[in-house]
PDB file of N, CA, C and O in Angstrom:
ATOM      1  N   MET A   1       0.847  -1.105  -0.062  1.00  0.00           N
ATOM      2  CA  MET A   1       0.034  -0.064  -0.059  1.00  0.00           C
ATOM      3  C   MET A   1       0.885   1.261  -0.098  1.00  0.00           C
ATOM      4  O   MET A   1       1.922   1.355   0.559  1.00  0.00           O
ATOM      5  N   LYS A   2       0.479   2.134  -0.777  1.00  0.00           N
ATOM      6  CA  LYS A   2       1.262   3.493  -0.855  1.00  0.00           C
ATOM      7  C   LYS A   2       0.210   4.543  -0.688  1.00  0.00           C
ATOM      8  O   LYS A   2      -0.912   4.424  -1.179  1.00  0.00           O
ATOM      9  N   ALA A   3       0.651   5.718   0.116  1.00  0.00           N
ATOM     10  CA  ALA A   3      -0.206   6.756   0.357  1.00  0.00           C
ATOM     11  C   ALA A   3       0.780   8.062   0.330  1.00  0.00           C
ATOM     12  O   ALA A   3       2.006   7.985   0.259  1.00  0.00           O
ATOM     13  N   SER A   4       0.091   9.166   0.391  1.00  0.00           N
ATOM     14  CA  SER A   4       0.803  10.460   0.448  1.00  0.00           C
ATOM     15  C   SER A   4       0.181  11.358   1.443  1.00  0.00           C
ATOM     16  O   SER A   4      -0.984  11.164   1.791  1.00  0.00           O
ATOM     17  N   GLN A   5       0.890  12.337   1.928  1.00  0.00           N
ATOM     18  CA  GLN A   5       0.364  13.348   2.891  1.00  0.00           C
ATOM     19  C   GLN A   5      -0.785  13.999   2.175  1.00  0.00           C
ATOM     20  O   GLN A   5      -0.729  14.319   0.988  1.00  0.00           O
ATOM     21  N   GLY A   6      -1.847  14.185   2.963  1.00  0.00           N
ATOM     22  CA  GLY A   6      -3.034  14.799   2.351  1.00  0.00           C
ATOM     23  C   GLY A   6      -4.050  13.836   1.901  1.00  0.00           C
ATOM     24  O   GLY A   6      -5.188  14.261   1.704  1.00  0.00           O
ATOM     25  N   ASP A   7      -3.766  12.511   1.700  1.00  0.00           N
ATOM     26  CA  ASP A   7      -4.780  11.614   1.336  1.00  0.00           C
ATOM     27  C   ASP A   7      -5.737  11.360   2.330  1.00  0.00           C
ATOM     28  O   ASP A   7      -5.388  11.396   3.510  1.00  0.00           O
ATOM     29  N   ARG A   8      -6.939  11.099   2.005  1.00  0.00           N
ATOM     30  CA  ARG A   8      -8.010  10.730   2.984  1.00  0.00           C
ATOM     31  C   ARG A   8      -8.046   9.207   3.273  1.00  0.00           C
ATOM     32  O   ARG A   8      -7.699   8.420   2.392  1.00  0.00           O
ATOM     33  N   ILE A   9      -8.417   8.821   4.362  1.00  0.00           N
ATOM     34  CA  ILE A   9      -8.473   7.331   4.640  1.00  0.00           C
ATOM     35  C   ILE A   9      -9.800   7.179   5.220  1.00  0.00           C
ATOM     36  O   ILE A   9     -10.404   8.129   5.718  1.00  0.00           O
ATOM     37  N   ILE A  10     -10.282   5.932   5.160  1.00  0.00           N
ATOM     38  CA  ILE A  10     -11.478   5.345   5.794  1.00  0.00           C
ATOM     39  C   ILE A  10     -10.944   3.930   6.428  1.00  0.00           C
ATOM     40  O   ILE A  10     -10.320   3.052   5.833  1.00  0.00           O
ATOM     41  N   VAL A  11     -11.334   3.949   7.711  1.00  0.00           N
ATOM     42  CA  VAL A  11     -11.121   2.626   8.458  1.00  0.00           C
ATOM     43  C   VAL A  11     -12.605   2.133   8.669  1.00  0.00           C
ATOM     44  O   VAL A  11     -13.420   2.729   9.373  1.00  0.00           O
ATOM     45  N   ARG A  12     -12.836   1.043   8.017  1.00  0.00           N
ATOM     46  CA  ARG A  12     -14.220   0.319   8.059  1.00  0.00           C
ATOM     47  C   ARG A  12     -14.516  -0.184   9.401  1.00  0.00           C
ATOM     48  O   ARG A  12     -13.674  -0.821  10.034  1.00  0.00           O
ATOM     49  N   GLY A  13     -15.721   0.086   9.873  1.00  0.00           N
ATOM     50  CA  GLY A  13     -16.053  -0.577  11.141  1.00  0.00           C
ATOM     51  C   GLY A  13     -16.117  -2.100  10.983  1.00  0.00           C
ATOM     52  O   GLY A  13     -16.495  -2.661   9.954  1.00  0.00           O
ATOM     53  N   ARG A  14     -15.712  -2.711  12.099  1.00  0.00           N
ATOM     54  CA  ARG A  14     -15.624  -4.249  11.968  1.00  0.00           C
ATOM     55  C   ARG A  14     -16.902  -4.950  12.426  1.00  0.00           C
ATOM     56  O   ARG A  14     -17.115  -6.100  12.042  1.00  0.00           O
ATOM     57  N   THR A  15     -17.726  -4.346  13.191  1.00  0.00           N
ATOM     58  CA  THR A  15     -19.009  -4.897  13.523  1.00  0.00           C
ATOM     59  C   THR A  15     -20.202  -4.038  13.119  1.00  0.00           C
ATOM     60  O   THR A  15     -20.063  -2.856  12.807  1.00  0.00           O
ATOM     61  N   VAL A  16     -21.374  -4.661  13.134  1.00  0.00           N
ATOM     62  CA  VAL A  16     -22.543  -3.814  12.844  1.00  0.00           C
ATOM     63  C   VAL A  16     -22.749  -2.561  13.608  1.00  0.00           C
ATOM     64  O   VAL A  16     -23.259  -1.570  13.085  1.00  0.00           O
ATOM     65  N   GLU A  17     -22.322  -2.600  14.949  1.00  0.00           N
ATOM     66  CA  GLU A  17     -22.507  -1.366  15.783  1.00  0.00           C
ATOM     67  C   GLU A  17     -21.524  -0.353  15.569  1.00  0.00           C
ATOM     68  O   GLU A  17     -21.722   0.797  15.962  1.00  0.00           O
ATOM     69  N   SER A  18     -20.352  -0.734  14.905  1.00  0.00           N
ATOM     70  CA  SER A  18     -19.270   0.242  14.935  1.00  0.00           C
ATOM     71  C   SER A  18     -19.410   0.981  13.505  1.00  0.00           C
ATOM     72  O   SER A  18     -19.749   0.427  12.460  1.00  0.00           O
ATOM     73  N   SER A  19     -19.109   2.228  13.655  1.00  0.00           N
ATOM     74  CA  SER A  19     -19.148   3.154  12.394  1.00  0.00           C
ATOM     75  C   SER A  19     -17.739   3.270  11.765  1.00  0.00           C
ATOM     76  O   SER A  19     -16.725   3.002  12.408  1.00  0.00           O
ATOM     77  N   ASP A  20     -17.724   3.681  10.475  1.00  0.00           N
ATOM     78  CA  ASP A  20     -16.494   3.866   9.785  1.00  0.00           C
ATOM     79  C   ASP A  20     -15.779   5.160  10.437  1.00  0.00           C
ATOM     80  O   ASP A  20     -16.444   6.084  10.906  1.00  0.00           O
ATOM     81  N   ARG A  21     -14.401   5.150  10.427  1.00  0.00           N
ATOM     82  CA  ARG A  21     -13.762   6.389  10.893  1.00  0.00           C
ATOM     83  C   ARG A  21     -12.977   6.898   9.687  1.00  0.00           C
ATOM     84  O   ARG A  21     -12.339   6.164   8.932  1.00  0.00           O
ATOM     85  N   HIS A  22     -13.081   8.215   9.577  1.00  0.00           N
ATOM     86  CA  HIS A  22     -12.488   9.048   8.443  1.00  0.00           C
ATOM     87  C   HIS A  22     -11.453   9.928   9.032  1.00  0.00           C
ATOM     88  O   HIS A  22     -11.568  10.412  10.158  1.00  0.00           O
ATOM     89  N   GLY A  23     -10.318  10.149   8.158  1.00  0.00           N
ATOM     90  CA  GLY A  23      -9.243  11.028   8.525  1.00  0.00           C
ATOM     91  C   GLY A  23      -8.444  11.343   7.411  1.00  0.00           C
ATOM     92  O   GLY A  23      -8.687  10.926   6.278  1.00  0.00           O
ATOM     93  N   GLU A  24      -7.383  12.155   7.739  1.00  0.00           N
ATOM     94  CA  GLU A  24      -6.429  12.515   6.650  1.00  0.00           C
ATOM     95  C   GLU A  24      -5.007  12.031   7.099  1.00  0.00           C
ATOM     96  O   GLU A  24      -4.723  12.029   8.296  1.00  0.00           O
ATOM     97  N   ILE A  25      -4.220  11.670   6.259  1.00  0.00           N
ATOM     98  CA  ILE A  25      -2.831  11.309   6.498  1.00  0.00           C
ATOM     99  C   ILE A  25      -2.035  12.608   6.624  1.00  0.00           C
ATOM    100  O   ILE A  25      -2.042  13.425   5.703  1.00  0.00           O
ATOM    101  N   ILE A  26      -1.364  12.803   7.726  1.00  0.00           N
ATOM    102  CA  ILE A  26      -0.656  14.032   7.819  1.00  0.00           C
ATOM    103  C   ILE A  26       0.817  13.751   7.835  1.00  0.00           C
ATOM    104  O   ILE A  26       1.594  14.704   7.775  1.00  0.00           O
ATOM    105  N   GLU A  27       1.229  12.619   7.905  1.00  0.00           N
ATOM    106  CA  GLU A  27       2.548  12.178   7.825  1.00  0.00           C
ATOM    107  C   GLU A  27       2.782  10.751   7.352  1.00  0.00           C
ATOM    108  O   GLU A  27       2.156   9.807   7.833  1.00  0.00           O
ATOM    109  N   VAL A  28       3.753  10.611   6.341  1.00  0.00           N
ATOM    110  CA  VAL A  28       3.940   9.188   5.860  1.00  0.00           C
ATOM    111  C   VAL A  28       5.330   8.915   6.508  1.00  0.00           C
ATOM    112  O   VAL A  28       6.256   9.689   6.269  1.00  0.00           O
ATOM    113  N   ARG A  29       5.488   7.923   7.256  1.00  0.00           N
ATOM    114  CA  ARG A  29       6.652   7.585   8.001  1.00  0.00           C
ATOM    115  C   ARG A  29       7.479   6.480   7.428  1.00  0.00           C
ATOM    116  O   ARG A  29       8.655   6.303   7.744  1.00  0.00           O
ATOM    117  N   GLY A  30       6.810   5.731   6.560  1.00  0.00           N
ATOM    118  CA  GLY A  30       7.538   4.716   5.821  1.00  0.00           C
ATOM    119  C   GLY A  30       8.244   5.241   4.572  1.00  0.00           C
ATOM    120  O   GLY A  30       8.041   6.404   4.222  1.00  0.00           O
ATOM    121  N   VAL A  31       9.121   4.384   3.834  1.00  0.00           N
ATOM    122  CA  VAL A  31       9.793   4.717   2.707  1.00  0.00           C
ATOM    123  C   VAL A  31       8.877   4.679   1.487  1.00  0.00           C
ATOM    124  O   VAL A  31       8.168   3.693   1.285  1.00  0.00           O
ATOM    125  N   ASP A  32       8.877   5.734   0.671  1.00  0.00           N
ATOM    126  CA  ASP A  32       8.261   5.735  -0.706  1.00  0.00           C
ATOM    127  C   ASP A  32       6.722   5.557  -0.566  1.00  0.00           C
ATOM    128  O   ASP A  32       6.130   4.848  -1.378  1.00  0.00           O
ATOM    129  N   GLY A  33       6.104   6.141   0.376  1.00  0.00           N
ATOM    130  CA  GLY A  33       4.649   6.102   0.662  1.00  0.00           C
ATOM    131  C   GLY A  33       4.152   4.833   1.430  1.00  0.00           C
ATOM    132  O   GLY A  33       2.957   4.544   1.481  1.00  0.00           O
ATOM    133  N   ALA A  34       5.145   4.085   2.029  1.00  0.00           N
ATOM    134  CA  ALA A  34       4.672   2.845   2.749  1.00  0.00           C
ATOM    135  C   ALA A  34       4.223   3.314   4.130  1.00  0.00           C
ATOM    136  O   ALA A  34       4.459   4.470   4.480  1.00  0.00           O
ATOM    137  N   PRO A  35       3.574   2.440   4.942  1.00  0.00           N
ATOM    138  CA  PRO A  35       3.169   2.738   6.363  1.00  0.00           C
ATOM    139  C   PRO A  35       4.395   2.580   7.172  1.00  0.00           C
ATOM    140  O   PRO A  35       5.393   2.011   6.730  1.00  0.00           O
ATOM    141  N   PRO A  36       4.317   3.099   8.392  1.00  0.00           N
ATOM    142  CA  PRO A  36       3.170   3.644   9.105  1.00  0.00           C
ATOM    143  C   PRO A  36       2.727   5.044   8.702  1.00  0.00           C
ATOM    144  O   PRO A  36       3.525   5.777   8.119  1.00  0.00           O
ATOM    145  N   TYR A  37       1.568   5.425   8.968  1.00  0.00           N
ATOM    146  CA  TYR A  37       0.906   6.771   8.681  1.00  0.00           C
ATOM    147  C   TYR A  37       0.570   7.271   9.922  1.00  0.00           C
ATOM    148  O   TYR A  37       0.090   6.572  10.814  1.00  0.00           O
ATOM    149  N   ARG A  38       0.833   8.618  10.033  1.00  0.00           N
ATOM    150  CA  ARG A  38       0.302   9.441  11.113  1.00  0.00           C
ATOM    151  C   ARG A  38      -1.079  10.052  10.524  1.00  0.00           C
ATOM    152  O   ARG A  38      -1.110  10.771   9.526  1.00  0.00           O
ATOM    153  N   VAL A  39      -2.124   9.701  11.213  1.00  0.00           N
ATOM    154  CA  VAL A  39      -3.519  10.067  10.781  1.00  0.00           C
ATOM    155  C   VAL A  39      -4.138  10.986  11.776  1.00  0.00           C
ATOM    156  O   VAL A  39      -4.027  10.772  12.983  1.00  0.00           O
ATOM    157  N   ARG A  40      -4.831  12.076  11.259  1.00  0.00           N
ATOM    158  CA  ARG A  40      -5.628  12.886  12.092  1.00  0.00           C
ATOM    159  C   ARG A  40      -7.042  12.520  11.642  1.00  0.00           C
ATOM    160  O   ARG A  40      -7.396  12.721  10.480  1.00  0.00           O
ATOM    161  N   PHE A  41      -7.842  11.987  12.551  1.00  0.00           N
ATOM    162  CA  PHE A  41      -9.143  11.609  12.280  1.00  0.00           C
ATOM    163  C   PHE A  41     -10.143  12.794  12.464  1.00  0.00           C
ATOM    164  O   PHE A  41      -9.868  13.715  13.233  1.00  0.00           O
ATOM    165  N   ASP A  42     -11.223  12.764  11.801  1.00  0.00           N
ATOM    166  CA  ASP A  42     -12.094  13.861  11.738  1.00  0.00           C
ATOM    167  C   ASP A  42     -12.564  14.322  13.156  1.00  0.00           C
ATOM    168  O   ASP A  42     -12.903  15.492  13.334  1.00  0.00           O
ATOM    169  N   ASP A  43     -12.583  13.459  14.099  1.00  0.00           N
ATOM    170  CA  ASP A  43     -12.964  13.838  15.490  1.00  0.00           C
ATOM    171  C   ASP A  43     -11.832  14.594  16.277  1.00  0.00           C
ATOM    172  O   ASP A  43     -12.002  15.044  17.410  1.00  0.00           O
ATOM    173  N   GLY A  44     -10.589  14.695  15.522  1.00  0.00           N
ATOM    174  CA  GLY A  44      -9.491  15.430  16.093  1.00  0.00           C
ATOM    175  C   GLY A  44      -8.371  14.608  16.710  1.00  0.00           C
ATOM    176  O   GLY A  44      -7.273  15.081  17.005  1.00  0.00           O
ATOM    177  N   HIS A  45      -8.760  13.240  16.896  1.00  0.00           N
ATOM    178  CA  HIS A  45      -7.788  12.305  17.445  1.00  0.00           C
ATOM    179  C   HIS A  45      -6.636  11.943  16.424  1.00  0.00           C
ATOM    180  O   HIS A  45      -6.927  11.719  15.249  1.00  0.00           O
ATOM    181  N   GLU A  46      -5.501  11.892  16.812  1.00  0.00           N
ATOM    182  CA  GLU A  46      -4.315  11.536  15.990  1.00  0.00           C
ATOM    183  C   GLU A  46      -3.697  10.139  16.364  1.00  0.00           C
ATOM    184  O   GLU A  46      -3.564   9.786  17.536  1.00  0.00           O
ATOM    185  N   SER A  47      -3.385   9.484  15.446  1.00  0.00           N
ATOM    186  CA  SER A  47      -2.746   8.113  15.783  1.00  0.00           C
ATOM    187  C   SER A  47      -1.794   7.641  14.668  1.00  0.00           C
ATOM    188  O   SER A  47      -1.954   7.978  13.495  1.00  0.00           O
ATOM    189  N   ILE A  48      -0.842   6.882  15.071  1.00  0.00           N
ATOM    190  CA  ILE A  48       0.121   6.145  14.070  1.00  0.00           C
ATOM    191  C   ILE A  48      -0.633   4.873  13.789  1.00  0.00           C
ATOM    192  O   ILE A  48      -1.141   4.180  14.671  1.00  0.00           O
ATOM    193  N   ILE A  49      -0.672   4.609  12.478  1.00  0.00           N
ATOM    194  CA  ILE A  49      -1.433   3.350  12.114  1.00  0.00           C
ATOM    195  C   ILE A  49      -0.676   2.663  11.050  1.00  0.00           C
ATOM    196  O   ILE A  49       0.014   3.269  10.231  1.00  0.00           O
ATOM    197  N   PHE A  50      -0.839   1.235  11.089  1.00  0.00           N
ATOM    198  CA  PHE A  50      -0.369   0.440  10.089  1.00  0.00           C
ATOM    199  C   PHE A  50      -1.652  -0.206   9.411  1.00  0.00           C
ATOM    200  O   PHE A  50      -2.324  -1.017  10.047  1.00  0.00           O
ATOM    201  N   PRO A  51      -1.953   0.126   8.235  1.00  0.00           N
ATOM    202  CA  PRO A  51      -3.201  -0.364   7.612  1.00  0.00           C
ATOM    203  C   PRO A  51      -3.485  -1.886   7.583  1.00  0.00           C
ATOM    204  O   PRO A  51      -2.579  -2.668   7.296  1.00  0.00           O
ATOM    205  N   GLY A  52      -4.646  -2.283   7.858  1.00  0.00           N
ATOM    206  CA  GLY A  52      -5.162  -3.636   7.661  1.00  0.00           C
ATOM    207  C   GLY A  52      -6.150  -3.738   6.576  1.00  0.00           C
ATOM    208  O   GLY A  52      -6.352  -2.764   5.851  1.00  0.00           O
ATOM    209  N   GLY A  53      -6.739  -4.770   6.424  1.00  0.00           N
ATOM    210  CA  GLY A  53      -7.884  -5.134   5.366  1.00  0.00           C
ATOM    211  C   GLY A  53      -9.005  -4.153   5.461  1.00  0.00           C
ATOM    212  O   GLY A  53      -9.658  -3.901   4.449  1.00  0.00           O
ATOM    213  N   ASP A  54      -9.273  -3.589   6.582  1.00  0.00           N
ATOM    214  CA  ASP A  54     -10.366  -2.587   6.785  1.00  0.00           C
ATOM    215  C   ASP A  54      -9.939  -1.162   6.470  1.00  0.00           C
ATOM    216  O   ASP A  54     -10.634  -0.245   6.910  1.00  0.00           O
ATOM    217  N   PHE A  55      -8.858  -0.898   5.749  1.00  0.00           N
ATOM    218  CA  PHE A  55      -8.382   0.441   5.571  1.00  0.00           C
ATOM    219  C   PHE A  55      -8.460   0.810   3.999  1.00  0.00           C
ATOM    220  O   PHE A  55      -8.019   0.025   3.159  1.00  0.00           O
ATOM    221  N   VAL A  56      -8.981   1.911   3.684  1.00  0.00           N
ATOM    222  CA  VAL A  56      -9.076   2.276   2.308  1.00  0.00           C
ATOM    223  C   VAL A  56      -8.430   3.812   2.247  1.00  0.00           C
ATOM    224  O   VAL A  56      -8.666   4.674   3.093  1.00  0.00           O
ATOM    225  N   VAL A  57      -7.641   3.974   1.178  1.00  0.00           N
ATOM    226  CA  VAL A  57      -7.009   5.264   0.940  1.00  0.00           C
ATOM    227  C   VAL A  57      -7.703   5.908  -0.288  1.00  0.00           C
ATOM    228  O   VAL A  57      -7.837   5.323  -1.363  1.00  0.00           O
ATOM    229  N   GLU A  58      -8.138   7.185  -0.026  1.00  0.00           N
ATOM    230  CA  GLU A  58      -8.577   8.118  -1.159  1.00  0.00           C
ATOM    231  C   GLU A  58      -7.605   9.016  -1.499  1.00  0.00           C
ATOM    232  O   GLU A  58      -7.274   9.857  -0.662  1.00  0.00           O
ATOM    233  N   ALA A  59      -7.036   8.988  -2.681  1.00  0.00           N
ATOM    234  CA  ALA A  59      -5.887   9.935  -3.034  1.00  0.00           C
ATOM    235  C   ALA A  59      -6.424  11.376  -3.074  1.00  0.00           C
ATOM    236  O   ALA A  59      -7.496  11.633  -3.622  1.00  0.00           O
ATOM    237  N   SER A  60      -5.701  12.259  -2.514  1.00  0.00           N
ATOM    238  CA  SER A  60      -6.042  13.714  -2.604  1.00  0.00           C
ATOM    239  C   SER A  60      -5.903  14.152  -4.042  1.00  0.00           C
ATOM    240  O   SER A  60      -5.261  13.463  -4.834  1.00  0.00           O
ATOM    241  N   GLN A  61      -6.531  15.362  -4.425  1.00  0.00           N
ATOM    242  CA  GLN A  61      -6.447  15.894  -5.709  1.00  0.00           C
ATOM    243  C   GLN A  61      -4.984  16.255  -6.009  1.00  0.00           C
ATOM    244  O   GLN A  61      -4.622  16.188  -7.184  1.00  0.00           O
ATOM    245  N   GLU A  62      -4.129  16.622  -5.090  1.00  0.00           N
ATOM    246  CA  GLU A  62      -2.689  16.917  -5.320  1.00  0.00           C
ATOM    247  C   GLU A  62      -1.925  15.713  -5.789  1.00  0.00           C
ATOM    248  O   GLU A  62      -1.155  15.749  -6.749  1.00  0.00           O
ATOM    249  N   SER A  63      -2.180  14.614  -5.045  1.00  0.00           N
ATOM    250  CA  SER A  63      -1.363  13.389  -5.359  1.00  0.00           C
ATOM    251  C   SER A  63      -1.887  12.474  -6.481  1.00  0.00           C
ATOM    252  O   SER A  63      -1.215  11.551  -6.942  1.00  0.00           O
ATOM    253  N   ALA A  64      -3.269  12.825  -6.939  1.00  0.00           N
ATOM    254  CA  ALA A  64      -3.915  12.034  -7.908  1.00  0.00           C
ATOM    255  C   ALA A  64      -3.303  12.266  -9.313  1.00  0.00           C
ATOM    256  O   ALA A  64      -3.745  11.656 -10.287  1.00  0.00           O
TER     257      ALA A  64
END
């Protein structure tokens, strides 16, 4: 998986009760767009994440 700073992400909810989480990649810490990524979620929370199967990257207009 490759991503760029400014790309939007969606982490899909794993159960019926859990909703999707949306955020923006604010830092790519891996080499050549590889994980881990520092993400600021829409609720303001920031986290370092390694994407799994429930992770979708939507390229920003600048990186598309």
